[in-house]
A tleap script that builds the chain and sets N, CA, C and O, in Angstrom:
source leaprc.protein.ff14SB
mol = sequence {
  NMET HIE ASP GLN THR GLY SER ASP LEU LEU
  ASP GLY CYS ASP GLU ILE ALA ASN PHE LEU
  GLN GLU LEU GLY LEU LYS ALA ASP ARG ARG
  ARG ALA PHE HIE LEU CYS ALA ASN LYS GLN
  ILE PRO SER GLY LYS LEU GLY ALA LYS VAL
  ILE GLY SER LYS ARG THR ILE ARG ALA HIE
  PHE ARG ARG VAL THR GLY ASP ALA GLN GLU
  ALA ALA HIE PRO THR ASP SER ASP GLY ALA
  ALA CALA
}
set mol.1.N position { 134.455 82.674 123.725 }
set mol.1.CA position { 133.534 82.166 122.727 }
set mol.1.C position { 132.753 81.005 123.332 }
set mol.1.O position { 133.334 80.159 124.011 }
set mol.2.N position { 131.480 80.956 123.100 }
set mol.2.CA position { 130.586 79.946 123.657 }
set mol.2.C position { 130.458 78.772 122.692 }
set mol.2.O position { 130.172 78.962 121.510 }
set mol.3.N position { 130.672 77.553 123.200 }
set mol.3.CA position { 130.567 76.346 122.376 }
set mol.3.C position { 129.130 75.851 122.375 }
set mol.3.O position { 128.588 75.513 123.427 }
set mol.4.N position { 128.507 75.804 121.193 }
set mol.4.CA position { 127.121 75.377 121.079 }
set mol.4.C position { 126.995 73.955 120.571 }
set mol.4.O position { 125.896 73.518 120.231 }
set mol.5.N position { 128.116 73.214 120.512 }
set mol.5.CA position { 128.093 71.860 119.971 }
set mol.5.C position { 127.143 70.970 120.741 }
set mol.5.O position { 126.411 70.192 120.130 }
set mol.6.N position { 127.129 71.056 122.065 }
set mol.6.CA position { 126.275 70.197 122.880 }
set mol.6.C position { 124.808 70.374 122.580 }
set mol.6.O position { 124.074 69.387 122.533 }
set mol.7.N position { 124.350 71.602 122.376 }
set mol.7.CA position { 122.932 71.834 122.096 }
set mol.7.C position { 122.580 71.516 120.650 }
set mol.7.O position { 121.405 71.355 120.320 }
set mol.8.N position { 123.587 71.425 119.783 }
set mol.8.CA position { 123.363 71.130 118.374 }
set mol.8.C position { 123.414 69.626 118.098 }
set mol.8.O position { 122.843 69.158 117.113 }
set mol.9.N position { 124.082 68.882 118.947 }
set mol.9.CA position { 124.308 67.462 118.738 }
set mol.9.C position { 123.042 66.639 118.979 }
set mol.9.O position { 122.343 66.827 119.976 }
set mol.10.N position { 122.765 65.735 118.058 }
set mol.10.CA position { 121.686 64.758 118.209 }
set mol.10.C position { 122.350 63.412 118.419 }
set mol.10.O position { 123.010 62.890 117.520 }
set mol.11.N position { 122.176 62.851 119.600 }
set mol.11.CA position { 122.887 61.652 120.026 }
set mol.11.C position { 121.979 60.432 119.921 }
set mol.11.O position { 121.240 60.125 120.856 }
set mol.12.N position { 122.032 59.744 118.798 }
set mol.12.CA position { 121.246 58.538 118.600 }
set mol.12.C position { 120.000 58.773 117.758 }
set mol.12.O position { 119.562 59.906 117.556 }
set mol.13.N position { 119.449 57.675 117.278 }
set mol.13.CA position { 118.277 57.738 116.390 }
set mol.13.C position { 117.035 58.271 117.086 }
set mol.13.O position { 116.188 58.893 116.444 }
set mol.14.N position { 116.912 58.040 118.389 }
set mol.14.CA position { 115.754 58.579 119.103 }
set mol.14.C position { 115.763 60.104 119.076 }
set mol.14.O position { 114.735 60.727 118.811 }
set mol.15.N position { 116.919 60.707 119.350 }
set mol.15.CA position { 117.009 62.173 119.330 }
set mol.15.C position { 116.831 62.716 117.916 }
set mol.15.O position { 116.205 63.759 117.727 }
set mol.16.N position { 117.373 62.022 116.930 }
set mol.16.CA position { 117.198 62.451 115.542 }
set mol.16.C position { 115.721 62.392 115.170 }
set mol.16.O position { 115.202 63.315 114.540 }
set mol.17.N position { 115.040 61.312 115.555 }
set mol.17.CA position { 113.605 61.176 115.267 }
set mol.17.C position { 112.806 62.284 115.944 }
set mol.17.O position { 111.909 62.863 115.331 }
set mol.18.N position { 113.121 62.582 117.198 }
set mol.18.CA position { 112.416 63.656 117.909 }
set mol.18.C position { 112.626 64.995 117.217 }
set mol.18.O position { 111.691 65.791 117.123 }
set mol.19.N position { 113.833 65.256 116.731 }
set mol.19.CA position { 114.105 66.506 116.036 }
set mol.19.C position { 113.342 66.576 114.714 }
set mol.19.O position { 112.799 67.623 114.362 }
set mol.20.N position { 113.303 65.469 113.989 }
set mol.20.CA position { 112.541 65.444 112.739 }
set mol.20.C position { 111.063 65.713 113.007 }
set mol.20.O position { 110.400 66.370 112.203 }
set mol.21.N position { 110.541 65.216 114.123 }
set mol.21.CA position { 109.154 65.487 114.503 }
set mol.21.C position { 108.964 66.974 114.798 }
set mol.21.O position { 107.932 67.547 114.450 }
set mol.22.N position { 109.952 67.600 115.436 }
set mol.22.CA position { 109.878 69.047 115.691 }
set mol.22.C position { 109.814 69.834 114.379 }
set mol.22.O position { 109.216 70.908 114.317 }
set mol.23.N position { 110.439 69.285 113.334 }
set mol.23.CA position { 110.413 69.934 112.020 }
set mol.23.C position { 109.118 69.651 111.262 }
set mol.23.O position { 108.917 70.157 110.158 }
set mol.24.N position { 108.244 68.843 111.856 }
set mol.24.CA position { 106.948 68.572 111.246 }
set mol.24.C position { 106.888 67.297 110.424 }
set mol.24.O position { 105.929 67.079 109.683 }
set mol.25.N position { 107.896 66.460 110.546 }
set mol.25.CA position { 107.926 65.208 109.794 }
set mol.25.C position { 107.479 64.044 110.673 }
set mol.25.O position { 107.702 64.050 111.884 }
set mol.26.N position { 106.858 63.063 110.069 }
set mol.26.CA position { 106.504 61.851 110.792 }
set mol.26.C position { 107.745 60.973 110.831 }
set mol.26.O position { 108.220 60.519 109.790 }
set mol.27.N position { 108.266 60.736 112.012 }
set mol.27.CA position { 109.488 59.939 112.125 }
set mol.27.C position { 109.525 59.237 113.472 }
set mol.27.O position { 109.213 59.823 114.509 }
set mol.28.N position { 109.911 57.980 113.433 }
set mol.28.CA position { 110.199 57.253 114.656 }
set mol.28.C position { 111.653 56.810 114.583 }
set mol.28.O position { 112.359 57.154 113.635 }
set mol.29.N position { 112.101 56.061 115.559 }
set mol.29.CA position { 113.493 55.639 115.628 }
set mol.29.C position { 113.909 54.868 114.376 }
set mol.29.O position { 114.984 55.112 113.827 }
set mol.30.N position { 113.072 53.948 113.925 }
set mol.30.CA position { 113.397 53.142 112.744 }
set mol.30.C position { 113.504 54.003 111.490 }
set mol.30.O position { 114.400 53.804 110.669 }
set mol.31.N position { 112.591 54.957 111.344 }
set mol.31.CA position { 112.609 55.848 110.180 }
set mol.31.C position { 113.871 56.702 110.185 }
set mol.31.O position { 114.504 56.891 109.146 }
set mol.32.N position { 114.236 57.220 111.365 }
set mol.32.CA position { 115.453 58.026 111.476 }
set mol.32.C position { 116.678 57.190 111.102 }
set mol.32.O position { 117.553 57.662 110.376 }
set mol.33.N position { 116.742 55.958 111.592 }
set mol.33.CA position { 117.865 55.086 111.251 }
set mol.33.C position { 117.920 54.852 109.744 }
set mol.33.O position { 118.989 54.925 109.138 }
set mol.34.N position { 116.777 54.573 109.150 }
set mol.34.CA position { 116.708 54.329 107.705 }
set mol.34.C position { 117.191 55.549 106.920 }
set mol.34.O position { 117.972 55.406 105.979 }
set mol.35.N position { 116.738 56.742 107.294 }
set mol.35.CA position { 117.151 57.968 106.606 }
set mol.35.C position { 118.654 58.193 106.716 }
set mol.35.O position { 119.297 58.606 105.750 }
set mol.36.N position { 119.214 57.920 107.896 }
set mol.36.CA position { 120.657 58.091 108.096 }
set mol.36.C position { 121.446 57.025 107.340 }
set mol.36.O position { 122.437 57.335 106.678 }
set mol.37.N position { 121.008 55.773 107.437 }
set mol.37.CA position { 121.731 54.663 106.809 }
set mol.37.C position { 121.767 54.804 105.289 }
set mol.37.O position { 122.735 54.396 104.648 }
set mol.38.N position { 120.727 55.373 104.721 }
set mol.38.CA position { 120.653 55.542 103.264 }
set mol.38.C position { 121.112 56.915 102.805 }
set mol.38.O position { 120.885 57.306 101.660 }
set mol.39.N position { 121.767 57.652 103.716 }
set mol.39.CA position { 122.335 58.975 103.397 }
set mol.39.C position { 121.295 59.950 102.866 }
set mol.39.O position { 121.608 60.797 102.029 }
set mol.40.N position { 120.055 59.837 103.347 }
set mol.40.CA position { 118.998 60.757 102.927 }
set mol.40.C position { 118.970 62.010 103.792 }
set mol.40.O position { 118.400 63.030 103.401 }
set mol.41.N position { 119.585 61.931 104.966 }
set mol.41.CA position { 119.805 63.111 105.795 }
set mol.41.C position { 121.253 63.059 106.277 }
set mol.41.O position { 121.810 61.972 106.433 }
set mol.42.N position { 121.873 64.222 106.516 }
set mol.42.CA position { 123.261 64.225 106.965 }
set mol.42.C position { 123.386 63.668 108.378 }
set mol.42.O position { 122.649 64.060 109.282 }
set mol.43.N position { 124.324 62.754 108.551 }
set mol.43.CA position { 124.564 62.143 109.854 }
set mol.43.C position { 125.933 61.497 109.829 }
set mol.43.O position { 126.615 61.489 108.804 }
set mol.44.N position { 126.320 60.964 110.952 }
set mol.44.CA position { 127.595 60.274 111.054 }
set mol.44.C position { 127.493 59.203 112.117 }
set mol.44.O position { 126.427 58.973 112.687 }
set mol.45.N position { 128.603 58.556 112.376 }
set mol.45.CA position { 128.642 57.527 113.405 }
set mol.45.C position { 129.759 57.848 114.373 }
set mol.45.O position { 130.837 58.297 113.982 }
set mol.46.N position { 129.486 57.613 115.630 }
set mol.46.CA position { 130.476 57.729 116.692 }
set mol.46.C position { 130.494 56.357 117.354 }
set mol.46.O position { 129.656 56.051 118.203 }
set mol.47.N position { 131.446 55.552 116.960 }
set mol.47.CA position { 131.417 54.142 117.355 }
set mol.47.C position { 130.248 53.482 116.650 }
set mol.47.O position { 130.133 53.541 115.426 }
set mol.48.N position { 129.383 52.853 117.432 }
set mol.48.CA position { 128.204 52.197 116.853 }
set mol.48.C position { 126.984 53.112 116.847 }
set mol.48.O position { 125.936 52.744 116.316 }
set mol.49.N position { 127.111 54.302 117.433 }
set mol.49.CA position { 125.968 55.209 117.585 }
set mol.49.C position { 125.858 56.178 116.420 }
set mol.49.O position { 126.862 56.718 115.956 }
set mol.50.N position { 124.641 56.396 115.951 }
set mol.50.CA position { 124.369 57.385 114.907 }
set mol.50.C position { 124.258 58.750 115.578 }
set mol.50.O position { 123.586 58.893 116.599 }
set mol.51.N position { 124.919 59.747 115.003 }
set mol.51.CA position { 124.830 61.108 115.524 }
set mol.51.C position { 124.459 62.053 114.385 }
set mol.51.O position { 124.668 61.751 113.210 }
set mol.52.N position { 123.913 63.190 114.757 }
set mol.52.CA position { 123.540 64.192 113.768 }
set mol.52.C position { 123.677 65.585 114.352 }
set mol.52.O position { 123.977 65.755 115.533 }
set mol.53.N position { 123.453 66.574 113.506 }
set mol.53.CA position { 123.538 67.967 113.898 }
set mol.53.C position { 122.246 68.667 113.495 }
set mol.53.O position { 121.806 68.573 112.349 }
set mol.54.N position { 121.650 69.365 114.444 }
set mol.54.CA position { 120.420 70.108 114.141 }
set mol.54.C position { 120.659 71.096 113.009 }
set mol.54.O position { 119.842 71.216 112.096 }
set mol.55.N position { 121.772 71.794 113.073 }
set mol.55.CA position { 122.079 72.823 112.084 }
set mol.55.C position { 122.208 72.226 110.682 }
set mol.55.O position { 121.656 72.774 109.728 }
set mol.56.N position { 122.929 71.114 110.545 }
set mol.56.CA position { 123.121 70.546 109.205 }
set mol.56.C position { 121.843 69.906 108.678 }
set mol.56.O position { 121.596 69.926 107.472 }
set mol.57.N position { 121.029 69.341 109.561 }
set mol.57.CA position { 119.758 68.763 109.103 }
set mol.57.C position { 118.816 69.873 108.645 }
set mol.57.O position { 118.145 69.731 107.622 }
set mol.58.N position { 118.758 70.984 109.395 }
set mol.58.CA position { 117.929 72.122 108.969 }
set mol.58.C position { 118.394 72.635 107.609 }
set mol.58.O position { 117.576 72.870 106.720 }
set mol.59.N position { 119.707 72.810 107.447 }
set mol.59.CA position { 120.251 73.317 106.189 }
set mol.59.C position { 119.952 72.350 105.044 }
set mol.59.O position { 119.656 72.781 103.930 }
set mol.60.N position { 120.028 71.059 105.313 }
set mol.60.CA position { 119.722 70.049 104.301 }
set mol.60.C position { 118.276 70.199 103.817 }
set mol.60.O position { 118.018 70.195 102.613 }
set mol.61.N position { 117.343 70.332 104.750 }
set mol.61.CA position { 115.940 70.458 104.359 }
set mol.61.C position { 115.665 71.773 103.641 }
set mol.61.O position { 114.802 71.833 102.766 }
set mol.62.N position { 116.391 72.826 104.003 }
set mol.62.CA position { 116.245 74.086 103.261 }
set mol.62.C position { 116.691 73.907 101.820 }
set mol.62.O position { 116.043 74.405 100.900 }
set mol.63.N position { 117.806 73.192 101.618 }
set mol.63.CA position { 118.306 72.959 100.261 }
set mol.63.C position { 117.335 72.112 99.453 }
set mol.63.O position { 117.029 72.447 98.309 }
set mol.64.N position { 116.847 71.018 100.032 }
set mol.64.CA position { 115.992 70.117 99.250 }
set mol.64.C position { 114.606 70.690 99.008 }
set mol.64.O position { 113.919 70.260 98.081 }
set mol.65.N position { 114.178 71.654 99.824 }
set mol.65.CA position { 112.878 72.274 99.589 }
set mol.65.C position { 112.995 73.525 98.730 }
set mol.65.O position { 111.994 74.171 98.419 }
set mol.66.N position { 114.229 73.864 98.348 }
set mol.66.CA position { 114.423 74.987 97.440 }
set mol.66.C position { 114.390 76.346 98.087 }
set mol.66.O position { 114.212 77.348 97.394 }
set mol.67.N position { 114.557 76.414 99.395 }
set mol.67.CA position { 114.552 77.700 100.088 }
set mol.67.C position { 115.972 78.259 100.084 }
set mol.67.O position { 116.670 78.214 101.097 }
set mol.68.N position { 116.395 78.791 98.923 }
set mol.68.CA position { 117.763 79.261 98.741 }
set mol.68.C position { 118.100 80.416 99.678 }
set mol.68.O position { 119.230 80.495 100.160 }
set mol.69.N position { 117.170 81.296 99.945 }
set mol.69.CA position { 117.412 82.428 100.841 }
set mol.69.C position { 117.779 81.930 102.227 }
set mol.69.O position { 118.743 82.411 102.823 }
set mol.70.N position { 117.017 80.965 102.750 }
set mol.70.CA position { 117.306 80.418 104.070 }
set mol.70.C position { 118.586 79.596 104.061 }
set mol.70.O position { 119.344 79.633 105.031 }
set mol.71.N position { 118.845 78.854 102.986 }
set mol.71.CA position { 120.046 78.029 102.911 }
set mol.71.C position { 121.306 78.917 102.931 }
set mol.71.O position { 122.328 78.534 103.500 }
set mol.72.N position { 121.223 80.082 102.317 }
set mol.72.CA position { 122.358 80.990 102.286 }
set mol.72.C position { 122.585 81.672 103.626 }
set mol.72.O position { 123.718 82.031 103.946 }
set mol.73.N position { 121.534 81.857 104.414 }
set mol.73.CA position { 121.613 82.527 105.704 }
set mol.73.C position { 120.859 81.725 106.757 }
set mol.73.O position { 119.799 82.155 107.213 }
set mol.74.N position { 121.394 80.546 107.160 }
set mol.74.CA position { 120.681 79.704 108.131 }
set mol.74.C position { 120.554 80.383 109.490 }
set mol.74.O position { 121.435 81.136 109.907 }
set mol.75.N position { 119.458 80.111 110.168 }
set mol.75.CA position { 119.258 80.614 111.521 }
set mol.75.C position { 118.956 79.449 112.429 }
set mol.75.O position { 118.491 78.399 111.986 }
set mol.76.N position { 119.227 79.646 113.713 }
set mol.76.CA position { 118.857 78.638 114.708 }
set mol.76.C position { 117.373 78.755 114.985 }
set mol.76.O position { 116.716 79.667 114.484 }
set mol.77.N position { 116.838 77.835 115.782 }
set mol.77.CA position { 115.411 77.823 116.063 }
set mol.77.C position { 114.942 79.086 116.770 }
set mol.77.O position { 113.763 79.433 116.703 }
set mol.78.N position { 115.870 79.788 117.457 }
set mol.78.CA position { 115.482 81.027 118.131 }
set mol.78.C position { 115.582 82.234 117.219 }
set mol.78.O position { 115.341 83.362 117.650 }
set mol.79.N position { 115.946 82.000 115.929 }
set mol.79.CA position { 116.013 83.093 114.968 }
set mol.79.C position { 117.366 83.767 114.863 }
set mol.79.O position { 117.547 84.677 114.054 }
set mol.80.N position { 118.335 83.321 115.687 }
set mol.80.CA position { 119.661 83.917 115.637 }
set mol.80.C position { 120.418 83.391 114.441 }
set mol.80.O position { 120.298 82.218 114.087 }
set mol.81.N position { 121.191 84.247 113.823 }
set mol.81.CA position { 121.983 83.816 112.667 }
set mol.81.C position { 122.998 82.791 113.114 }
set mol.81.O position { 123.561 82.889 114.204 }
set mol.82.N position { 123.231 81.800 112.261 }
set mol.82.CA position { 124.174 80.724 112.602 }
set mol.82.C position { 125.608 81.149 112.343 }
set mol.82.O position { 126.533 80.371 112.572 }
savepdb mol mol.pdb
quit
């Protein structure tokens, strides 16, 4: 079985901000930190560092935008089923 955790992991606010930009949102490091600190996007902490998951952030945005079909059957960016 292939472990995809490394490619899914967002390590720090800079990576989270870059991923949010890939999703079409305006975000910089400060905005990403604010969203994580206020629990507006799913994230966690590893020591003092903020971490996130591409898969859970995508699923979160599907839920909040009302895309129930996609939320029930999430896919990765390459279209493969999760």
